[in-house]
Biopython code that builds the backbone (N, CA, C, O; Angstrom):
import numpy as np
from Bio.PDB.StructureBuilder import StructureBuilder

atoms = [
    (1, "UNK", "N", (0.811, -1.273, -0.039)),
    (1, "UNK", "CA", (-0.158, -0.358, -0.176)),
    (1, "UNK", "C", (0.912, 1.038, -0.118)),
    (1, "UNK", "O", (1.769, 1.046, 0.765)),
    (2, "UNK", "N", (0.823, 2.201, -1.087)),
    (2, "UNK", "CA", (1.562, 3.174, -1.168)),
    (2, "UNK", "C", (1.076, 4.349, -0.547)),
    (2, "UNK", "O", (1.634, 5.406, -0.843)),
    (3, "UNK", "N", (0.176, 4.357, 0.229)),
    (3, "UNK", "CA", (-0.675, 5.621, 0.589)),
    (3, "UNK", "C", (0.561, 5.981, 2.115)),
    (3, "UNK", "O", (1.193, 7.010, 2.356)),
    (4, "UNK", "N", (0.513, 4.742, 2.835)),
    (4, "UNK", "CA", (1.345, 4.849, 4.254)),
    (4, "UNK", "C", (2.535, 5.674, 4.217)),
    (4, "UNK", "O", (2.798, 6.575, 5.013)),
    (5, "UNK", "N", (3.189, 5.321, 3.296)),
    (5, "UNK", "CA", (4.602, 6.035, 3.207)),
    (5, "UNK", "C", (4.343, 7.958, 2.897)),
    (5, "UNK", "O", (4.728, 8.926, 3.553)),
    (6, "UNK", "N", (3.595, 7.868, 1.710)),
    (6, "UNK", "CA", (3.205, 8.863, 1.454)),
    (6, "UNK", "C", (2.654, 10.095, 2.567)),
    (6, "UNK", "O", (3.075, 11.252, 2.566)),
    (7, "UNK", "N", (1.568, 9.515, 3.543)),
    (7, "UNK", "CA", (1.324, 10.500, 4.632)),
    (7, "UNK", "C", (2.375, 10.429, 5.628)),
    (7, "UNK", "O", (2.433, 11.480, 6.267)),
    (8, "UNK", "N", (3.385, 9.399, 6.054)),
    (8, "UNK", "CA", (4.378, 9.797, 7.106)),
    (8, "UNK", "C", (4.903, 10.803, 6.283)),
    (8, "UNK", "O", (4.850, 11.951, 6.725)),
    (9, "UNK", "N", (5.389, 10.617, 5.200)),
    (9, "UNK", "CA", (6.559, 11.670, 4.531)),
    (9, "UNK", "C", (5.900, 12.988, 4.709)),
    (9, "UNK", "O", (6.560, 13.855, 5.282)),
    (10, "UNK", "N", (4.687, 13.276, 4.302)),
    (10, "UNK", "CA", (4.046, 14.592, 4.719)),
    (10, "UNK", "C", (3.674, 15.194, 6.087)),
    (10, "UNK", "O", (3.588, 16.381, 6.401)),
    (11, "UNK", "N", (3.474, 14.079, 6.828)),
    (11, "UNK", "CA", (3.383, 14.110, 8.303)),
    (11, "UNK", "C", (1.793, 14.713, 8.150)),
    (11, "UNK", "O", (1.495, 15.905, 8.227)),
    (12, "UNK", "N", (0.922, 13.671, 7.932)),
    (12, "UNK", "CA", (-0.518, 13.780, 7.650)),
    (12, "UNK", "C", (-0.731, 12.661, 8.375)),
    (12, "UNK", "O", (-1.051, 11.605, 7.830)),
    (13, "UNK", "N", (-0.562, 12.792, 9.789)),
    (13, "UNK", "CA", (-1.334, 11.716, 10.440)),
    (13, "UNK", "C", (-2.610, 11.641, 10.674)),
    (13, "UNK", "O", (-3.035, 10.736, 11.392)),
    (14, "UNK", "N", (-3.467, 12.591, 10.106)),
    (14, "UNK", "CA", (-5.124, 12.348, 10.511)),
    (14, "UNK", "C", (-5.408, 11.433, 9.331)),
    (14, "UNK", "O", (-6.115, 10.431, 9.442)),
    (15, "UNK", "N", (-4.948, 11.736, 8.427)),
    (15, "UNK", "CA", (-5.141, 10.659, 7.071)),
    (15, "UNK", "C", (-4.759, 9.294, 6.931)),
    (15, "UNK", "O", (-5.352, 8.344, 6.419)),
    (16, "UNK", "N", (-3.190, 9.421, 7.717)),
    (16, "UNK", "CA", (-2.722, 8.075, 8.132)),
    (16, "UNK", "C", (-3.557, 7.377, 8.815)),
    (16, "UNK", "O", (-3.892, 6.293, 8.338)),
    (17, "UNK", "N", (-4.121, 7.805, 10.118)),
    (17, "UNK", "CA", (-4.936, 7.131, 11.145)),
    (17, "UNK", "C", (-6.422, 6.863, 10.693)),
    (17, "UNK", "O", (-7.095, 6.051, 11.327)),
    (18, "UNK", "N", (-6.955, 7.542, 9.588)),
    (18, "UNK", "CA", (-8.412, 7.192, 8.817)),
    (18, "UNK", "C", (-8.051, 5.847, 8.057)),
    (18, "UNK", "O", (-8.699, 4.818, 8.250)),
    (19, "UNK", "N", (-6.791, 5.929, 7.030)),
    (19, "UNK", "CA", (-6.555, 4.883, 6.530)),
    (19, "UNK", "C", (-6.482, 3.250, 7.574)),
    (19, "UNK", "O", (-7.145, 2.214, 7.610)),
    (20, "UNK", "N", (-5.395, 3.747, 8.235)),
    (20, "UNK", "CA", (-5.322, 2.364, 9.329)),
    (20, "UNK", "C", (-6.778, 1.990, 9.780)),
    (20, "UNK", "O", (-7.238, 0.867, 9.573)),
    (21, "UNK", "N", (-7.436, 2.930, 10.369)),
    (21, "UNK", "CA", (-8.630, 2.560, 10.768)),
    (21, "UNK", "C", (-9.527, 1.918, 10.144)),
    (21, "UNK", "O", (-10.413, 1.306, 10.741)),
    (22, "UNK", "N", (-9.404, 1.973, 8.546)),
    (22, "UNK", "CA", (-10.063, 1.103, 7.183)),
    (22, "UNK", "C", (-9.419, -0.285, 7.250)),
    (22, "UNK", "O", (-10.261, -1.134, 6.954)),
    (23, "UNK", "N", (-8.296, -0.784, 7.518)),
    (23, "UNK", "CA", (-7.505, -1.530, 7.202)),
    (23, "UNK", "C", (-7.104, -2.427, 8.629)),
    (23, "UNK", "O", (-6.090, -3.072, 8.898)),
    (24, "UNK", "N", (-8.333, -2.176, 9.394)),
    (24, "UNK", "CA", (-7.897, -2.469, 11.098)),
    (24, "UNK", "C", (-7.543, -3.980, 11.096)),
    (24, "UNK", "O", (-6.590, -4.433, 11.729)),
    (25, "UNK", "N", (-8.481, -4.810, 10.247)),
    (25, "UNK", "CA", (-8.325, -6.422, 10.327)),
    (25, "UNK", "C", (-7.298, -6.484, 9.728)),
    (25, "UNK", "O", (-7.379, -7.662, 9.381)),
    (26, "UNK", "N", (-5.963, -5.988, 9.142)),
    (26, "UNK", "CA", (-5.241, -6.458, 8.461)),
    (26, "UNK", "C", (-3.964, -6.465, 9.121)),
    (26, "UNK", "O", (-3.442, -5.442, 9.562)),
    (27, "UNK", "N", (-3.373, -7.812, 9.204)),
    (27, "UNK", "CA", (-2.499, -8.065, 10.287)),
    (27, "UNK", "C", (-1.132, -8.455, 10.161)),
    (27, "UNK", "O", (-0.447, -9.123, 10.935)),
    (28, "UNK", "N", (-0.807, -7.874, 8.933)),
    (28, "UNK", "CA", (0.704, -7.749, 8.042)),
    (28, "UNK", "C", (1.388, -6.725, 8.716)),
    (28, "UNK", "O", (0.962, -5.710, 9.266)),
    (29, "UNK", "N", (2.563, -7.183, 8.572)),
    (29, "UNK", "CA", (3.708, -6.478, 9.553)),
    (29, "UNK", "C", (3.687, -4.953, 9.339)),
    (29, "UNK", "O", (3.858, -4.053, 10.162)),
    (30, "UNK", "N", (3.403, -4.890, 7.874)),
    (30, "UNK", "CA", (3.437, -3.274, 7.325)),
    (30, "UNK", "C", (2.988, -2.596, 8.065)),
    (30, "UNK", "O", (3.613, -1.694, 8.622)),
    (31, "UNK", "N", (1.138, -3.010, 8.357)),
    (31, "UNK", "CA", (0.010, -2.191, 8.878)),
    (31, "UNK", "C", (0.374, -2.449, 10.259)),
    (31, "UNK", "O", (0.122, -1.532, 11.042)),
    (32, "UNK", "N", (0.924, -3.521, 10.739)),
    (32, "UNK", "CA", (1.022, -3.456, 12.524)),
    (32, "UNK", "C", (1.938, -2.547, 13.020)),
    (32, "UNK", "O", (1.795, -1.893, 14.053)),
    (33, "UNK", "N", (3.331, -2.506, 11.904)),
    (33, "UNK", "CA", (4.617, -1.601, 12.327)),
    (33, "UNK", "C", (4.101, -0.301, 11.986)),
    (33, "UNK", "O", (4.865, 0.569, 12.405)),
    (34, "UNK", "N", (3.053, 0.188, 11.357)),
    (34, "UNK", "CA", (2.397, 1.375, 11.286)),
    (34, "UNK", "C", (1.811, 2.029, 12.083)),
    (34, "UNK", "O", (2.042, 3.190, 12.418)),
    (35, "UNK", "N", (0.987, 1.308, 12.453)),
    (35, "UNK", "CA", (-0.077, 1.362, 13.569)),
    (35, "UNK", "C", (0.847, 1.374, 15.084)),
    (35, "UNK", "O", (0.592, 1.950, 16.141)),
    (36, "UNK", "N", (1.584, 0.814, 14.840)),
    (36, "UNK", "CA", (2.748, 0.765, 16.383)),
    (36, "UNK", "C", (3.385, 2.125, 16.421)),
    (36, "UNK", "O", (3.518, 2.785, 17.451)),
    (37, "UNK", "N", (3.821, 2.545, 15.056)),
    (37, "UNK", "CA", (4.637, 4.172, 15.064)),
    (37, "UNK", "C", (3.902, 4.981, 15.447)),
    (37, "UNK", "O", (4.280, 5.778, 16.306)),
    (38, "UNK", "N", (2.361, 5.038, 14.820)),
    (38, "UNK", "CA", (1.537, 6.263, 14.858)),
    (38, "UNK", "C", (1.059, 6.307, 16.615)),
    (38, "UNK", "O", (0.701, 7.302, 17.245)),
    (39, "UNK", "N", (1.166, 5.190, 17.007)),
    (39, "UNK", "CA", (0.588, 4.842, 18.579)),
    (39, "UNK", "C", (1.793, 5.473, 19.624)),
    (39, "UNK", "O", (1.540, 6.150, 20.620)),
    (40, "UNK", "N", (2.946, 5.151, 19.231)),
    (40, "UNK", "CA", (3.828, 5.756, 20.126)),
    (40, "UNK", "C", (4.395, 7.367, 19.989)),
    (40, "UNK", "O", (4.818, 8.135, 20.853)),
    (41, "UNK", "N", (4.218, 7.523, 18.572)),
    (41, "UNK", "CA", (4.332, 9.246, 17.990)),
    (41, "UNK", "C", (3.039, 10.180, 19.143)),
    (41, "UNK", "O", (3.193, 11.246, 19.738)),
    (42, "UNK", "N", (2.066, 9.436, 19.111)),
    (42, "UNK", "CA", (0.896, 9.856, 20.125)),
    (42, "UNK", "C", (0.795, 10.098, 21.415)),
    (42, "UNK", "O", (0.183, 10.989, 22.005)),
    (43, "UNK", "N", (1.762, 8.811, 21.992)),
    (43, "UNK", "CA", (1.428, 8.753, 23.341)),
    (43, "UNK", "C", (0.323, 7.837, 23.545)),
    (43, "UNK", "O", (-0.210, 7.811, 24.654)),
    (44, "UNK", "N", (-0.103, 7.053, 22.577)),
    (44, "UNK", "CA", (-1.270, 6.132, 22.627)),
    (44, "UNK", "C", (-0.876, 5.034, 24.175)),
    (44, "UNK", "O", (0.145, 4.380, 24.388)),
    (45, "UNK", "N", (-2.361, 5.213, 25.203)),
    (45, "UNK", "CA", (-1.514, 4.156, 25.933)),
    (45, "UNK", "C", (-1.809, 2.594, 25.404)),
    (45, "UNK", "O", (-1.513, 1.623, 26.102)),
    (46, "UNK", "N", (-2.222, 2.513, 24.524)),
    (46, "UNK", "CA", (-2.429, 0.778, 23.834)),
    (46, "UNK", "C", (-0.959, 0.458, 22.998)),
    (46, "UNK", "O", (-0.651, -0.629, 22.509)),
    (47, "UNK", "N", (-0.120, 1.749, 22.977)),
    (47, "UNK", "CA", (1.275, 1.518, 21.854)),
    (47, "UNK", "C", (1.892, -0.027, 22.287)),
    (47, "UNK", "O", (2.280, -0.823, 21.432)),
    (48, "UNK", "N", (1.918, -0.320, 23.786)),
    (48, "UNK", "CA", (2.841, -1.127, 23.721)),
    (48, "UNK", "C", (2.351, -2.458, 23.305)),
    (48, "UNK", "O", (3.162, -3.279, 22.876)),
    (49, "UNK", "N", (0.729, -2.828, 23.421)),
    (49, "UNK", "CA", (0.037, -3.885, 23.311)),
    (49, "UNK", "C", (0.159, -3.535, 21.383)),
    (49, "UNK", "O", (0.424, -4.503, 20.671)),
    (50, "UNK", "N", (0.014, -2.591, 20.929)),
    (50, "UNK", "CA", (0.015, -2.582, 19.471)),
    (50, "UNK", "C", (1.633, -2.849, 18.625)),
    (50, "UNK", "O", (1.820, -3.261, 17.480)),
    (51, "UNK", "N", (2.519, -2.493, 19.543)),
    (51, "UNK", "CA", (3.936, -2.913, 19.074)),
    (51, "UNK", "C", (4.211, -3.886, 19.757)),
    (51, "UNK", "O", (5.436, -4.003, 19.726)),
    (52, "UNK", "N", (3.533, -5.061, 20.678)),
    (52, "UNK", "CA", (3.290, -6.337, 20.421)),
    (52, "UNK", "C", (2.846, -7.282, 19.546)),
    (52, "UNK", "O", (3.311, -8.417, 19.444)),
    (53, "UNK", "N", (1.770, -6.728, 18.788)),
    (53, "UNK", "CA", (0.993, -7.237, 17.818)),
    (53, "UNK", "C", (1.914, -7.016, 16.456)),
    (53, "UNK", "O", (1.973, -7.810, 15.517)),
    (54, "UNK", "N", (2.594, -5.798, 16.562)),
    (54, "UNK", "CA", (3.726, -5.714, 15.294)),
    (54, "UNK", "C", (4.351, -6.981, 15.291)),
    (54, "UNK", "O", (4.170, -7.866, 14.455)),
    (55, "UNK", "N", (5.228, -7.023, 16.446)),
    (55, "UNK", "CA", (6.474, -7.968, 16.515)),
    (55, "UNK", "C", (5.946, -9.133, 16.462)),
    (55, "UNK", "O", (6.625, -9.950, 15.841)),
    (56, "UNK", "N", (4.739, -9.598, 16.993)),
    (56, "UNK", "CA", (3.919, -11.230, 16.452)),
    (56, "UNK", "C", (3.607, -11.110, 14.974)),
    (56, "UNK", "O", (3.315, -12.119, 14.333)),
    (57, "UNK", "N", (3.651, -10.089, 14.493)),
    (57, "UNK", "CA", (3.241, -10.188, 12.893)),
    (57, "UNK", "C", (4.580, -10.667, 12.169)),
    (57, "UNK", "O", (4.461, -11.549, 11.318)),
    (58, "UNK", "N", (5.927, -10.118, 12.463)),
    (58, "UNK", "CA", (7.019, -10.301, 12.024)),
    (58, "UNK", "C", (8.110, -9.361, 13.185)),
    (58, "UNK", "O", (8.223, -8.160, 13.430)),
    (59, "UNK", "N", (8.778, -10.583, 13.694)),
    (59, "UNK", "CA", (9.428, -10.518, 15.000)),
    (59, "UNK", "C", (10.988, -10.362, 14.458)),
    (59, "UNK", "O", (11.952, -10.297, 15.220)),
    (60, "UNK", "N", (11.059, -10.322, 13.221)),
    (60, "UNK", "CA", (12.723, -9.956, 12.728)),
    (60, "UNK", "C", (12.751, -8.622, 12.510)),
    (60, "UNK", "O", (13.886, -8.209, 12.272)),
    (61, "UNK", "N", (11.724, -7.636, 12.508)),
    (61, "UNK", "CA", (11.937, -6.088, 11.823)),
    (61, "UNK", "C", (13.049, -5.383, 12.901)),
    (61, "UNK", "O", (14.137, -4.869, 12.642)),
    (62, "UNK", "N", (12.329, -5.560, 14.270)),
    (62, "UNK", "CA", (13.328, -4.544, 15.407)),
    (62, "UNK", "C", (14.671, -5.146, 15.140)),
    (62, "UNK", "O", (15.491, -4.255, 14.917)),
    (63, "UNK", "N", (15.061, -6.067, 15.097)),
    (63, "UNK", "CA", (16.909, -6.466, 15.024)),
    (63, "UNK", "C", (17.426, -5.707, 13.534)),
    (63, "UNK", "O", (18.556, -5.221, 13.569)),
    (64, "UNK", "N", (16.626, -5.587, 12.200)),
    (64, "UNK", "CA", (17.015, -4.866, 11.063)),
    (64, "UNK", "C", (17.167, -3.565, 11.885)),
    (64, "UNK", "O", (18.242, -3.111, 12.278)),
    (65, "UNK", "N", (16.192, -3.138, 12.049)),
    (65, "UNK", "CA", (16.094, -1.603, 12.130)),
    (65, "UNK", "C", (17.166, -1.158, 13.583)),
    (65, "UNK", "O", (17.713, -0.103, 13.903)),
    (66, "UNK", "N", (17.132, -2.159, 14.039)),
    (66, "UNK", "CA", (17.767, -1.498, 15.048)),
    (66, "UNK", "C", (19.669, -1.846, 14.747)),
    (66, "UNK", "O", (20.575, -1.590, 15.541)),
    (67, "UNK", "N", (19.768, -2.322, 13.711)),
    (67, "UNK", "CA", (21.156, -2.713, 13.149)),
    (67, "UNK", "C", (21.777, -4.076, 13.856)),
    (67, "UNK", "O", (22.891, -4.480, 13.523)),
    (68, "UNK", "N", (21.029, -4.714, 14.796)),
    (68, "UNK", "CA", (21.750, -5.594, 14.875)),
    (68, "UNK", "C", (21.960, -7.147, 14.313)),
    (68, "UNK", "O", (22.693, -8.053, 14.709)),
    (69, "UNK", "N", (21.104, -7.076, 13.334)),
    (69, "UNK", "CA", (21.365, -7.872, 12.134)),
    (69, "UNK", "C", (21.176, -7.239, 10.801)),
    (69, "UNK", "O", (20.665, -6.161, 10.498)),
    (70, "UNK", "N", (21.713, -8.176, 10.083)),
    (70, "UNK", "CA", (22.053, -7.315, 8.588)),
    (70, "UNK", "C", (20.945, -7.853, 7.582)),
    (70, "UNK", "O", (20.549, -9.019, 7.574)),
    (71, "UNK", "N", (20.593, -7.057, 6.915)),
    (71, "UNK", "CA", (19.119, -7.727, 6.006)),
    (71, "UNK", "C", (19.830, -8.332, 5.002)),
    (71, "UNK", "O", (20.892, -8.009, 4.470)),
    (72, "UNK", "N", (18.870, -9.536, 4.767)),
    (72, "UNK", "CA", (19.205, -10.627, 3.694)),
    (72, "UNK", "C", (19.031, -9.924, 2.292)),
    (72, "UNK", "O", (18.037, -9.202, 2.219)),
    (73, "UNK", "N", (19.647, -9.988, 1.419)),
    (73, "UNK", "CA", (19.444, -9.761, 0.236)),
    (73, "UNK", "C", (17.992, -10.408, -0.608)),
    (73, "UNK", "O", (17.794, -11.622, -0.582)),
    (74, "UNK", "N", (17.228, -9.665, -1.187)),
    (74, "UNK", "CA", (15.881, -10.595, -1.718)),
    (74, "UNK", "C", (16.082, -11.658, -2.805)),
    (74, "UNK", "O", (16.788, -11.746, -3.810)),
    (75, "UNK", "N", (15.351, -12.279, -2.311)),
    (75, "UNK", "CA", (15.450, -13.797, -3.139)),
    (75, "UNK", "C", (14.168, -14.262, -4.087)),
    (75, "UNK", "O", (13.234, -14.940, -3.658)),
    (76, "UNK", "N", (14.286, -13.781, -5.447)),
    (76, "UNK", "CA", (13.131, -14.154, -6.135)),
    (76, "UNK", "C", (12.208, -12.883, -6.083)),
    (76, "UNK", "O", (12.569, -11.732, -5.839)),
    (77, "UNK", "N", (10.858, -13.361, -6.383)),
    (77, "UNK", "CA", (9.629, -12.509, -6.697)),
    (77, "UNK", "C", (8.565, -12.377, -5.551)),
    (77, "UNK", "O", (7.607, -11.606, -5.618)),
    (78, "UNK", "N", (8.899, -13.430, -4.210)),
    (78, "UNK", "CA", (7.844, -13.546, -3.296)),
    (78, "UNK", "C", (8.522, -12.827, -2.072)),
    (78, "UNK", "O", (9.574, -12.193, -2.152)),
    (79, "UNK", "N", (7.997, -12.955, -1.265)),
    (79, "UNK", "CA", (8.172, -12.510, 0.102)),
    (79, "UNK", "C", (7.255, -13.410, 0.819)),
    (79, "UNK", "O", (6.102, -13.607, 0.434)),
    (80, "UNK", "N", (7.993, -14.193, 2.318)),
    (80, "UNK", "CA", (7.338, -14.520, 3.064)),
    (80, "UNK", "C", (6.515, -14.032, 4.270)),
    (80, "UNK", "O", (7.226, -13.594, 5.175)),
    (81, "UNK", "N", (5.099, -13.998, 4.520)),
    (81, "UNK", "CA", (4.645, -13.159, 5.523)),
    (81, "UNK", "C", (5.031, -13.494, 6.827)),
    (81, "UNK", "O", (4.474, -14.471, 7.328)),
    (82, "UNK", "N", (6.001, -12.792, 7.581)),
    (82, "UNK", "CA", (6.252, -12.999, 8.514)),
    (82, "UNK", "C", (7.833, -13.444, 8.554)),
    (82, "UNK", "O", (8.605, -13.595, 9.500)),
    (83, "UNK", "N", (7.942, -13.545, 7.583)),
    (83, "UNK", "CA", (9.658, -14.110, 7.425)),
    (83, "UNK", "C", (10.891, -12.702, 7.287)),
    (83, "UNK", "O", (10.649, -11.517, 7.055)),
    (84, "UNK", "N", (11.830, -13.178, 7.457)),
    (84, "UNK", "CA", (12.967, -12.278, 7.345)),
    (84, "UNK", "C", (12.692, -11.386, 5.867)),
    (84, "UNK", "O", (12.297, -10.220, 5.871)),
    (85, "UNK", "N", (12.926, -12.026, 4.864)),
    (85, "UNK", "CA", (12.710, -11.145, 3.444)),
    (85, "UNK", "C", (11.303, -10.231, 3.645)),
    (85, "UNK", "O", (11.451, -9.085, 3.220)),
    (86, "UNK", "N", (10.230, -10.454, 4.098)),
    (86, "UNK", "CA", (9.292, -9.394, 4.543)),
    (86, "UNK", "C", (10.054, -8.323, 5.344)),
    (86, "UNK", "O", (10.045, -7.116, 5.105)),
    (87, "UNK", "N", (10.782, -9.015, 6.431)),
    (87, "UNK", "CA", (11.426, -7.891, 7.573)),
    (87, "UNK", "C", (12.271, -6.938, 6.859)),
    (87, "UNK", "O", (12.209, -5.719, 7.024)),
    (88, "UNK", "N", (13.237, -7.674, 5.884)),
    (88, "UNK", "CA", (14.390, -6.675, 4.671)),
    (88, "UNK", "C", (13.429, -5.640, 4.276)),
    (88, "UNK", "O", (13.531, -4.502, 4.733)),
    (89, "UNK", "N", (12.484, -5.974, 3.439)),
    (89, "UNK", "CA", (11.754, -5.264, 2.834)),
    (89, "UNK", "C", (11.291, -3.653, 3.544)),
    (89, "UNK", "O", (11.578, -2.511, 3.184)),
    (90, "UNK", "N", (10.442, -4.178, 4.714)),
    (90, "UNK", "CA", (10.119, -3.288, 5.369)),
    (90, "UNK", "C", (11.177, -2.176, 6.194)),
    (90, "UNK", "O", (11.072, -0.955, 6.317)),
    (91, "UNK", "N", (12.094, -3.003, 6.634)),
    (91, "UNK", "CA", (13.201, -2.076, 7.226)),
    (91, "UNK", "C", (14.005, -1.204, 6.142)),
    (91, "UNK", "O", (14.492, -0.122, 6.469)),
    (92, "UNK", "N", (14.095, -1.587, 5.166)),
    (92, "UNK", "CA", (14.721, -0.708, 4.032)),
    (92, "UNK", "C", (13.402, 0.403, 3.990)),
    (92, "UNK", "O", (13.679, 1.494, 4.488)),
    (93, "UNK", "N", (12.196, 0.276, 3.531)),
    (93, "UNK", "CA", (11.187, 1.132, 3.469)),
    (93, "UNK", "C", (11.384, 2.004, 4.484)),
    (93, "UNK", "O", (11.822, 3.068, 4.046)),
    (94, "UNK", "N", (11.188, 1.994, 6.124)),
    (94, "UNK", "CA", (11.053, 2.502, 7.094)),
    (94, "UNK", "C", (12.407, 3.463, 7.055)),
    (94, "UNK", "O", (12.263, 4.649, 7.351)),
    (95, "UNK", "N", (13.905, 2.892, 6.641)),
    (95, "UNK", "CA", (14.865, 3.568, 6.740)),
    (95, "UNK", "C", (14.753, 4.615, 6.183)),
    (95, "UNK", "O", (14.945, 5.745, 6.633)),
    (96, "UNK", "N", (14.390, 4.247, 5.029)),
    (96, "UNK", "CA", (14.144, 5.341, 3.839)),
    (96, "UNK", "C", (13.200, 6.495, 4.500)),
    (96, "UNK", "O", (13.712, 7.613, 4.561)),
    (97, "UNK", "N", (12.081, 6.364, 4.924)),
    (97, "UNK", "CA", (11.324, 7.470, 5.462)),
    (97, "UNK", "C", (11.935, 8.207, 6.590)),
    (97, "UNK", "O", (11.577, 9.381, 6.684)),
    (98, "UNK", "N", (12.658, 7.832, 7.340)),
    (98, "UNK", "CA", (13.399, 8.185, 8.404)),
    (98, "UNK", "C", (14.334, 9.123, 7.780)),
    (98, "UNK", "O", (14.286, 10.346, 7.913)),
    (99, "UNK", "N", (15.124, 8.515, 7.140)),
    (99, "UNK", "CA", (16.397, 9.504, 6.017)),
    (99, "UNK", "C", (15.499, 10.636, 5.413)),
    (99, "UNK", "O", (15.932, 11.788, 5.439)),
    (100, "UNK", "N", (14.674, 10.456, 5.048)),
    (100, "UNK", "CA", (13.894, 11.539, 4.212)),
    (100, "UNK", "C", (13.395, 12.678, 5.334)),
    (100, "UNK", "O", (13.723, 13.861, 5.242)),
    (101, "UNK", "N", (12.665, 12.217, 6.264)),
    (101, "UNK", "CA", (12.342, 13.190, 7.222)),
    (101, "UNK", "C", (13.021, 13.769, 7.838)),
    (101, "UNK", "O", (12.724, 14.941, 8.069)),
    (102, "UNK", "N", (14.412, 13.126, 8.458)),
    (102, "UNK", "CA", (15.363, 13.980, 8.928)),
    (102, "UNK", "C", (15.892, 15.029, 7.914)),
    (102, "UNK", "O", (16.083, 16.136, 8.417)),
    (103, "UNK", "N", (16.132, 14.929, 6.770)),
    (103, "UNK", "CA", (16.740, 15.637, 5.582)),
    (103, "UNK", "C", (15.615, 16.824, 6.125)),
    (103, "UNK", "O", (15.939, 17.672, 6.957)),
    (104, "UNK", "N", (14.615, 16.767, 5.683)),
    (104, "UNK", "CA", (13.568, 17.741, 5.453)),
    (104, "UNK", "C", (13.611, 18.842, 6.616)),
    (104, "UNK", "O", (13.567, 20.062, 6.452)),
    (105, "UNK", "N", (13.714, 18.095, 7.912)),
    (105, "UNK", "CA", (13.833, 18.999, 9.231)),
    (105, "UNK", "C", (14.891, 19.627, 9.472)),
    (105, "UNK", "O", (14.825, 20.576, 10.253)),
    (106, "UNK", "N", (15.918, 19.336, 8.979)),
    (106, "UNK", "CA", (17.305, 19.446, 8.991)),
    (106, "UNK", "C", (17.717, 20.510, 7.967)),
    (106, "UNK", "O", (18.435, 21.446, 8.320)),
    (107, "UNK", "N", (17.236, 20.375, 6.581)),
    (107, "UNK", "CA", (17.424, 21.160, 5.719)),
    (107, "UNK", "C", (16.607, 22.804, 5.622)),
    (107, "UNK", "O", (16.860, 23.565, 4.688)),
]
sb = StructureBuilder()
sb.init_structure("model")
sb.init_model(0)
sb.init_chain("A")
sb.init_seg("    ")
for serial, (resi, resn, name, xyz) in enumerate(atoms, 1):
    if name == "N":
        sb.init_residue(resn, " ", resi, " ")
    sb.init_atom(name, np.array(xyz, "f"), 0.0, 1.0, " ", f" {name:<3s}", serial, name[0])
structure = sb.get_structure()
């Protein structure tokens, strides 16, 4: 889903929250980690629970984002839901978003 990164890049949290609420049943890691990010940014009391749901969707993501483990290169045209390959793709996107946001805020 391409709208999530666009909303994050623009800082349009209300639109992102509306989109997330429309897809609340989606339990893939990309949706769950986006929900967790929004919850932590907004100080949501349920943020820890949401983060736990994200971890359950794909427990490889935190290690890749923290740099304690390197992402494997993509293999083939498919990803494994909950697998290291899904986490690698997700973490690369999240790192790019973070860099773009820092560049905009510092420039």
